[in-house]
C-alpha positions in Angstrom: -4.2 16.7 -12.1 -7.3 18.3 -13.5 -8.2 21.8 -14.1 -11.4 24.2 -14.4 -13.3 27.3 -14.4 -15.6 28.5 -12.8 -18.6 30.4 -14.5 -19.4 33.2 -12.2 -17.3 34.5 -9.0 -18.7 32.3 -5.8 -19.2 33.8 -2.4 -16.4 32.6 0.1 -18.6 29.9 2.1 -19.1 28.8 -1.1 -15.6 28.3 -1.8 -15.7 26.8 1.5 -18.0 24.2 0.9 -16.7 23.3 -2.8 -13.1 23.1 -0.9 -15.0 20.8 1.8 -16.4 18.7 -1.0 -13.6 18.0 -2.8 -11.6 17.7 0.0 -14.2 14.2 0.9 -13.0 12.6 -2.6 -9.6 13.0 -2.0 -8.9 16.5 -4.6 -7.3 19.6 -3.6 -7.9 23.1 -5.1 -5.3 24.5 -5.7 -5.6 28.4 -6.5 -2.5 30.5 -6.7 -0.8 30.3 -9.7 2.7 29.0 -8.5 1.7 26.3 -6.3 -0.1 24.9 -9.0 3.0 25.3 -11.5 5.2 23.2 -8.7 2.6 20.3 -8.6 2.7 19.9 -12.7 6.6 19.9 -12.0 6.3 17.3 -9.4 4.0 15.2 -11.4 6.0 15.6 -14.4 8.8 14.5 -12.5 6.7 11.7 -10.0 5.9 10.0 -13.4 9.2 10.1 -15.4 11.0 8.5 -12.6 8.3 6.1 -11.1 5.7 5.1 -14.9 8.5 4.3 -17.1 10.8 1.4 -17.7 14.1 3.7 -17.6 14.4 6.6 -17.0 16.0 8.3 -20.0 19.3 10.7 -19.8 20.1 11.3 -22.5 17.5 14.1 -22.2 17.8 16.4 -19.8 15.1 16.5 -17.1 14.8 19.8 -17.3 14.5 20.0 -20.8 11.0 17.7 -20.8 9.7 19.9 -17.7 10.2 23.1 -19.5 8.8 21.5 -23.1 5.9 20.2 -21.4 4.9 23.5 -19.5 6.0 26.0 -22.1 8.0 27.8 -19.4 11.3 28.8 -18.7 13.2 26.5 -17.2 15.1 28.6 -14.7 11.9 30.6 -14.3 10.5 26.9 -13.2 13.8 26.3 -11.1 13.4 29.6 -8.8 10.0 29.0 -8.4 9.7 25.7 -6.9 12.8 26.3 -5.2 11.4 28.9 -3.4 8.1 27.2 -1.7 9.7 24.3 -1.6 12.4 24.9 0.3 14.7 22.0 -2.4 15.6 22.4 -5.8 14.2 20.3 -8.8 17.2 18.3 -8.7 17.1 17.6 -5.1 13.3 16.5 -5.2 14.8 14.3 -8.4 17.1 12.9 -6.2 15.0 12.3 -3.7 12.5 10.4 -5.9 15.3 8.4 -8.0 15.7 7.3 -4.0 12.1 6.7 -3.2 12.2 4.4 -6.3 15.6 2.7 -5.6 14.1 1.4 -2.6 10.8 0.2 -4.0 12.9 -1.6 -6.8 15.2 -3.3 -4.1 12.6 -4.4 -1.9 10.6 -6.2 -4.8 14.5 -8.0 -4.6 13.0 -8.6 -8.8 16.7 -6.6 -10.1 20.1 -6.4 -9.9 21.6 -3.0 -8.6 23.5 -2.2 -11.6 19.9 -2.9 -13.6 18.6 -1.0 -11.0 21.1 1.9 -11.6 20.8 1.4 -15.5 16.7 1.9 -15.0 17.3 5.2 -13.0 19.1 6.7 -15.4 22.4 6.4 -13.6 26.2 6.5 -15.2 27.0 3.5 -12.6 26.3 1.9 -10.0 29.0 3.8 -8.1 26.7 7.3 -8.0 23.8 5.2 -7.3 25.2 4.0 -4.5 26.6 7.1 -3.4 23.4 9.0 -3.4 21.8 6.3 -1.6 24.0 6.4 1.1 24.0 10.7 1.5 19.9 10.0 1.4 19.0 6.9 3.8 22.1 7.0 5.0 22.4 3.0 4.5 24.0 1.3 1.3 21.6 -0.4 -1.1 22.9 -4.0 -0.6 22.0 -2.5 3.5 18.7 -1.5 3.2 18.3 -4.4 0.7 19.3 -7.4 3.5 17.2 -5.4 6.0 13.8 -5.3 4.3 12.1 -3.1 6.4 9.4 -0.3 5.0 11.4 2.7 5.1 10.0 3.8 2.0 8.4 7.0 1.9 5.1 8.2 0.0 6.0 10.3 -3.1 3.4 13.1 -2.3 5.6 13.3 0.7 8.9 14.3 -0.2 
């Protein structure tokens, strides 16, 4: 995610042309401060869950988000919930389950290893959340191996 500032005010038709040009290159203009904050929160969560080898549960994700954005977590949480219609915690769970699906499909790790990798305290906790979100147990999901995953940016 990048940022830029314009040196001068653009006319409405120029703004639309700029947005269209950026969109053609796979980029989107976010000019609303709330939307920018929410996108930053989503990017932090996605990075923590999908990019690192193991999610560190010793440091709360709320603390990480607050530190990285230098904004009070209660403010971030309130803004996220009001714009997204779900809490940050629910979004984190959805991301963890999507990552679990990915790891189950790759079939390289045991369920215990996946639970540890995603920061769950035990396999049962992962299994309970997995079934609540997907309607399937992790082992059943693993056996059907259908494309049950969602794109992370569509959550």
